[in-house]
N, C-alpha and C positions, 0 to 999 in steps of 0.2 A: 104607532105612524112617523114616516119619516119625512121632513117638512125637507123640501126642495133649495138648493142652494144654488151660491152664482158658482160654482159649479157641479153641473148639473152629469157628470162622468163620473160622481159616487155614488149616484143612487142606485145607476142598474148592477154598479158591482158589485153593494150592501145584498140585493134580491138575488141575483150569480150567488152571494152567498150564503144566503138564508137558506134557497131551492139546493145547493148540494149541500149544508146540513139536515136540509130534510130527509132528502132523499139519503140520505148513510145510513139513519135515522130507521125509516123504514130499512132496509134491506137488513140491518139490526136486530129490529124487529123479527123479521120472517124467519133468521134461521134460531134466534133463542123457541119462536112457536117446532121450525121444524128439530130439533132438537128434545122439547117437550112430548112434539106426536110421538118422533122417535122411541123414548125412551115409554113414552105410553103401552102401545102396541108392540113393547118385545118387549114386555115384561109379561107374558100372562098367567092365568090361573093355572091352579096348577091342574086342568083337563086343556088345557092347549090354551085356553080358548082367552079372547079380549072380551070384561066384557059390558057390554053393553053403556055403562055409565059412562066409563073411559072415550070410549067412543062420541058418543055424546060428550063430556066437556071438550074432546078433540072441536068438534067439528061446532060447536060453541063458540070455545076459541079465534076457529078461524073466520067466521061469522064476526062476530068482534072488532078480531082487527081486520077483517078484509071494510070496515068501514069510511 
């Protein structure tokens, strides 16, 4: 936790930077998740179907990431 100093302008700046980092990390997570989901969906089995287990994996991944 940050302790307020005589220069109160530092705290809002630091919090803004933390929010920017958080947003960037979230966007990177979405990009990784999208890439993984596409890889799973675009690699069907011999019959041209996507396995139910893969679909469940993708849904679980999306639900975990969205929390």
